[in-house]
N, C-alpha and C positions, 0 to 999 in steps of 0.2 A: 504494500500500500504506500500511500503518500506520506511524506514526513510532515510533522507539525512544526511550523516556524512561528516563533513569537518574538516580537520586538518590544523591548522596554526602553526606557530613556538612555541607558548606557550599554545594553548588550543585545545580541541576537541569540536566541536559543533554538536548537534543533532537537526535537523530541526530548525536551527537558534538559538538554546539556548545553552549557554556555559555549559559544563559538568565538574565535578571535577575529571575527569579520570586520568590525568597525571600532575605531577608537573615539569617535565623536558622539555627541548626543543624537539619538535616533528619533526621527519624526515620522517616518513612513516606511512601509515595507510592502512590496507587491511582487507577486510571481507572474512572469510572462513567459510561457513555454518552459524551457529548461534554464531560465535565468531568474535570479532573485534580485530585485532592485531595492537598494537601501538608501533612503533619503535622510539627510542629516541637516543640521542648521546651516551648512555651507556647501553641500555637495550631494551628488547622486553617484553611487557605485553599483557595479553589476557583479554578482557572484554567479559563476557558471556551476550549475548542479551536476553537469557531466564531467567537466575537467577539474572542478574544485579550485578554480582560480578566481581571484578578485581583481577588478580593474576599475579605475576611476572613469566615470562617464563624463561628468562636468563638475567643475569646481568654481567657487566664487559666486554662488547664488545665495539668495537670502531665504532660508527655510524651505526645503524641498518637501512640500506637503503631500504630493501624490505623483505617481507615474502611471501612464496608461499607454498601451500599444496603439499606434496609429493604424489606419486601415490598410496601408501598403506593406506592413510587417517589417519594413526597413527603418522605420522611424518610431520614436516614442514622444508622447506629450509629457512634459514635466510641469507640474503646478508648483508655484512658489508663493511666498507671502506678498509678492509684488506683481507677478506676471505669469503668463502661460508661454512655455517654450516648446516649439517643435524641433526635435533633435534628430539628425540623421546619424544612425549608428555606424554605417559604413564609412561615411565621410568624416565622422566625428566632428560635426559642425552644426551650428544653429541654422535652421532653415527659415523659421518664422517666429515672431514674438508678438504677444498682445499684452498690453498693460491691463491687468485685472487684479483688483485688491483681494488678497487672501483666498487663493484657490483652495477649495475644500474637496472637490471631487471632479472626475473627468469621465465621460462616457461617449462611446462612439455611436453616432446616429446613422440614419440611412444615407446612402450616396456619398459616404466619406465625410459627412459633416460631424463636427465634434461639439458636444454639449459640456459646458463647464459650470459647476456650482461654485459660488463665491459668497463673500459677505455682502456683495452688491448685486445679488440676484442671479438669474440664469443667463449665461452667455452662450451664443451659438456662433461657432466659427465654421463658415462654409468652406468647401473644398477649394474655392477660388481665393480664400483669404478674407472674404467679406465677414464682418463681425456685427452681430446685433445682440441686444439685451432684452430681457423681460424682467420687470420688477413688480412688486406688489403695488396695486393701485385699487383702492376701495371703490373707485368710481366706475370701474369697468369689469365685465365678466371675464374678459380674456386677460388674466393676470395670474400671478402665483400667490400662494397663501402668505408667504413671508419672504423677506429679502435675503436671509441667510440660508443658502441652499446647501444642505449637508449630503444629500444622496440623490442620484438620478438613476432610474431604472427604465430603459426602453423595452417595452413588451413586444413579443413577436407579432402582435396584432396591430402594431403601429402606434399604440398608445404610449405615452411617456408619463411615468410616475415620478413626482418630484417631492422629496422630503425636505421641509423647511423648518425654521424656528417657530412657525405658527401652525404647523399641520402638514397635510399631504395635498398636493395638487395633482390633478389628472388632466393632461392635455391629450385629447383624443385626436386621431388622425384627421378628423374634420375640423380641427382648430377650436373646438368647444372646450372651455376650461371648467373644471368642477373642483371644489375644495372639500376635504374631509378633515375635521379636527380630531385629534387623537381620542378624546373622550367618547366620540361617536363610534370609534372603531374598537377601542379597548373596553369600554363600559366603566372606566375609572377616570377620576379627575387627577391624573398624574401630570397635567400640563400638556403643552403642545410640542415641546422640543423633541425632534426626531433626528436620529443620527444615521440610520441605514435602512434601505429597502432592498429586498431580494425577491 
């Protein structure tokens, strides 16, 4: 079976055993294929699960919050506290960059489009580089429940589920938005803060 990888602030554990992978404070951990990406306060490194080697991907960034595979499999999206970076793994170079405050999550949409959750709403980066945003607006139905987007889940049916600081939003393939607040889903008054949808 698969190994269990756990990241804490100072260490990465594999099946309960501490590994010597990273010396910096760890912020994010993501497995893409046979590689494990470790984000720190200033870098992203890649650990090969097949060759058991570690290499720097990028240094000099401010808080690597998340890493996600791009649609062409040669590039990765790197979310930071200040921006979203498209990184070419073969060329080892930055391809594209968008200023986005505090990237929290990244998800690949249809036709190579990328959806980004941040403290400033939902951002959509089209395959041609065009960027648009969606934020909470109480005056319109086509809005999201809150501006801090913690989780994005694109369903196979074309619907997009968005977890925010104020509940869950559903954007249907026909562009109709609907909001669900956590008490209506859980039956408890635990608040509306949502961290993850699968």
